[in-house]
C-alpha positions as a LaTeX table, in Angstrom:
\begin{tabular}{lrrr}
\hline
Residue & $x$ (\AA) & $y$ (\AA) & $z$ (\AA) \\
\hline
Met1 & $-5.25$ & 56.68 & 6.35 \\
Arg2 & $-6.65$ & 55.44 & 3.01 \\
Phe3 & $-3.38$ & 53.64 & 2.24 \\
Trp4 & $-3.54$ & 51.86 & 5.60 \\
Leu5 & $-7.19$ & 50.89 & 5.00 \\
Trp6 & $-6.43$ & 49.57 & 1.49 \\
Gly7 & $-3.40$ & 47.71 & 2.84 \\
Ala8 & $-5.47$ & 46.10 & 5.59 \\
Ala9 & $-8.23$ & 45.17 & 3.13 \\
Ala10 & $-5.67$ & 43.65 & 0.75 \\
Ala11 & $-4.15$ & 41.63 & 3.62 \\
Val12 & $-7.59$ & 40.26 & 4.57 \\
Val13 & $-8.35$ & 39.32 & 0.94 \\
Leu14 & $-4.98$ & 37.57 & 0.59 \\
Ala15 & $-5.47$ & 35.70 & 3.86 \\
Val16 & $-8.96$ & 34.53 & 2.86 \\
Val17 & $-7.95$ & 33.59 & $-0.68$ \\
Gly18 & $-4.73$ & 31.99 & 0.53 \\
Gly19 & $-6.59$ & 30.06 & 3.23 \\
Phe20 & $-9.15$ & 28.88 & 0.68 \\
Phe21 & $-6.39$ & 27.84 & $-1.67$ \\
Val22 & $-4.67$ & 25.81 & 1.05 \\
Leu23 & $-7.89$ & 24.18 & 2.26 \\
Gly24 & $-9.42$ & 23.70 & $-1.15$ \\
Asn25 & $-6.30$ & 22.17 & $-2.66$ \\
Arg26 & $-4.75$ & 20.49 & 0.33 \\
Asp27 & $-2.61$ & 17.43 & $-0.12$ \\
Met28 & $-4.46$ & 14.32 & 1.03 \\
Ala29 & $-1.43$ & 13.14 & 3.03 \\
Asp30 & $-3.47$ & 13.56 & 6.24 \\
Glu31 & $-6.27$ & 11.27 & 5.03 \\
Pro32 & $-4.67$ & 7.97 & 6.17 \\
Val33 & $-4.87$ & 9.22 & 9.76 \\
Ala34 & $-8.59$ & 8.36 & 9.83 \\
Leu35 & $-7.80$ & 4.76 & 8.84 \\
Val36 & $-4.96$ & 4.22 & 11.32 \\
Gly37 & $-5.92$ & 1.60 & 13.87 \\
Thr38 & $-7.30$ & $-1.91$ & 14.03 \\
Trp39 & $-10.65$ & $-2.77$ & 12.44 \\
Arg40 & $-12.76$ & $-5.94$ & 12.69 \\
Pro41 & $-15.25$ & $-6.97$ & 9.99 \\
Val42 & $-18.92$ & $-6.38$ & 10.76 \\
Ser43 & $-20.27$ & $-7.39$ & 7.34 \\
Ile44 & $-18.72$ & $-8.44$ & 4.06 \\
Thr45 & $-20.88$ & $-8.75$ & 0.95 \\
Gly46 & $-21.33$ & $-12.42$ & 0.03 \\
Phe47 & $-19.79$ & $-13.68$ & 3.28 \\
Val48 & $-21.30$ & $-14.38$ & 6.69 \\
Val49 & $-19.35$ & $-12.68$ & 9.46 \\
Asp50 & $-20.44$ & $-14.09$ & 12.81 \\
Glu51 & $-19.03$ & $-14.70$ & 16.27 \\
Glu52 & $-18.95$ & $-18.50$ & 15.85 \\
Arg53 & $-16.81$ & $-18.26$ & 12.73 \\
Arg54 & $-14.60$ & $-15.65$ & 14.38 \\
Ala55 & $-14.09$ & $-17.93$ & 17.41 \\
Ser56 & $-13.11$ & $-20.91$ & 15.21 \\
Asn57 & $-10.24$ & $-19.00$ & 13.59 \\
Arg58 & $-6.68$ & $-19.15$ & 14.86 \\
Ser59 & $-6.45$ & $-15.38$ & 15.15 \\
Glu60 & $-8.74$ & $-12.38$ & 15.03 \\
Pro61 & $-9.59$ & $-11.56$ & 11.37 \\
Val62 & $-8.68$ & $-7.87$ & 11.45 \\
Ile63 & $-7.05$ & $-5.13$ & 9.39 \\
Thr64 & $-4.52$ & $-2.89$ & 11.13 \\
Phe65 & $-3.79$ & 0.26 & 9.13 \\
Arg66 & $-0.56$ & 2.06 & 9.94 \\
Gly67 & 0.32 & 5.68 & 9.24 \\
Asp68 & 3.18 & 4.63 & 6.91 \\
Leu69 & 0.58 & 3.48 & 4.32 \\
Thr70 & 1.01 & $-0.21$ & 5.13 \\
Ala71 & $-1.50$ & $-2.48$ & 6.79 \\
Gln72 & $-1.29$ & $-5.89$ & 8.43 \\
Val73 & $-4.22$ & $-8.06$ & 7.41 \\
Ser74 & $-5.44$ & $-11.27$ & 9.03 \\
Asp75 & $-8.13$ & $-13.49$ & 7.55 \\
Gly76 & $-8.34$ & $-15.51$ & 10.75 \\
Cys77 & $-5.51$ & $-17.90$ & 9.88 \\
Asn78 & $-3.19$ & $-16.17$ & 7.46 \\
Val79 & $-1.40$ & $-12.90$ & 8.00 \\
Gly80 & $-0.03$ & $-10.58$ & 5.36 \\
Gln81 & 0.97 & $-7.05$ & 4.65 \\
Ile82 & $-0.41$ & $-4.64$ & 2.06 \\
Arg83 & 0.35 & $-1.14$ & 0.91 \\
Tyr84 & $-2.57$ & 1.25 & 0.57 \\
Arg85 & $-3.26$ & 4.73 & $-0.70$ \\
Thr86 & $-6.06$ & 7.19 & $-0.08$ \\
Glu87 & $-7.08$ & 10.03 & $-2.36$ \\
Ala88 & $-9.37$ & 13.04 & $-2.38$ \\
Gly89 & $-13.06$ & 12.25 & $-2.00$ \\
Gly90 & $-12.40$ & 8.93 & $-0.25$ \\
Gly91 & $-10.49$ & 7.27 & $-3.08$ \\
Phe92 & $-8.73$ & 4.09 & $-1.98$ \\
Ser93 & $-6.43$ & 1.51 & $-3.50$ \\
Gly94 & $-4.83$ & $-1.49$ & $-1.84$ \\
Asp95 & $-1.89$ & $-3.48$ & $-3.17$ \\
Thr96 & $-2.41$ & $-6.97$ & $-1.75$ \\
Ser97 & 0.62 & $-8.51$ & $-3.48$ \\
Gly98 & 2.77 & $-8.37$ & $-0.33$ \\
Pro99 & 4.02 & $-11.38$ & 1.66 \\
Trp100 & 1.42 & $-13.78$ & 3.13 \\
Thr101 & 1.26 & $-16.99$ & 5.11 \\
Asp102 & $-0.80$ & $-19.74$ & 3.48 \\
Ile103 & $-2.77$ & $-21.86$ & 5.96 \\
Gly104 & $-6.12$ & $-23.29$ & 4.92 \\
Cys105 & $-9.09$ & $-22.32$ & 7.08 \\
Glu106 & $-12.49$ & $-20.58$ & 6.97 \\
Asn107 & $-10.82$ & $-17.40$ & 5.76 \\
Val108 & $-12.56$ & $-14.06$ & 6.25 \\
Pro109 & $-12.04$ & $-12.33$ & 2.86 \\
Asn110 & $-10.54$ & $-9.08$ & 4.17 \\
Thr111 & $-7.95$ & $-9.20$ & 1.38 \\
Asp112 & $-10.65$ & $-9.43$ & $-1.31$ \\
Val113 & $-12.34$ & $-6.34$ & 0.11 \\
Leu114 & $-9.07$ & $-4.38$ & 0.06 \\
Ala115 & $-8.14$ & $-5.53$ & $-3.44$ \\
Lys116 & $-11.53$ & $-4.55$ & $-4.93$ \\
Ala117 & $-12.12$ & $-1.31$ & $-3.01$ \\
Val118 & $-11.90$ & 2.00 & $-4.86$ \\
Arg119 & $-13.49$ & 4.18 & $-2.18$ \\
Val120 & $-13.44$ & 4.22 & 1.60 \\
Asp121 & $-15.62$ & 6.09 & 4.08 \\
Val122 & $-14.63$ & 6.55 & 7.73 \\
Arg123 & $-17.27$ & 7.92 & 10.09 \\
Gly124 & $-16.09$ & 7.80 & 13.67 \\
Asp125 & $-15.59$ & 4.13 & 14.51 \\
Asp126 & $-17.27$ & 2.85 & 11.32 \\
Leu127 & $-15.32$ & 2.05 & 8.14 \\
Thr128 & $-16.97$ & 1.11 & 4.84 \\
Phe129 & $-15.30$ & 0.02 & 1.60 \\
Tyr130 & $-17.00$ & 0.46 & $-1.79$ \\
Gly131 & $-16.36$ & $-1.15$ & $-5.18$ \\
Pro132 & $-16.13$ & 0.49 & $-8.61$ \\
Ala133 & $-19.92$ & 0.46 & $-9.11$ \\
Gly134 & $-20.52$ & 2.11 & $-5.73$ \\
Asp135 & $-21.52$ & $-1.22$ & $-4.17$ \\
Glu136 & $-20.68$ & $-1.81$ & $-0.53$ \\
Leu137 & $-17.95$ & $-4.44$ & $-0.19$ \\
Gly138 & $-17.54$ & $-4.50$ & 3.57 \\
Arg139 & $-18.14$ & $-2.68$ & 6.83 \\
Tyr140 & $-15.71$ & $-2.68$ & 9.73 \\
Ala141 & $-15.73$ & $-1.43$ & 13.34 \\
Arg142 & $-12.74$ & 0.20 & 15.02 \\
Met143 & $-11.12$ & $-1.92$ & 17.70 \\
Ser144 & $-8.31$ & 0.49 & 18.55 \\
Gly145 & $-6.76$ & 3.67 & 17.25 \\
\hline
\end{tabular}
């Protein structure tokens, strides 16, 4: 009976420790899932985001994150593609060197936000990007998921 009890206790300890190890050291591959979808700018530091400006653009100035770690970005006139990466604790990096159209207009600086961001925070339908000093670069609202 003692052997069975010790065996059961050891199995519980291994399950708890093993579960902690998996949860505590999990790969952040699931993190992009929170970003997947289309987001519209609500506020961008140093830029006025308003309905009138949005209406004057040729297209909706949005960011559409995909699960394959690419995103399509529109500034209201131009469209491009970026690659992005998320890391533990909300780390973020965006490579904005992908292909872009180049039409002059009142561009919403979505690309600048993505290029400067080092951290991202997703809370429900709210997305916030932060710069290296912890300053807020831009806030976005989910349009679709």
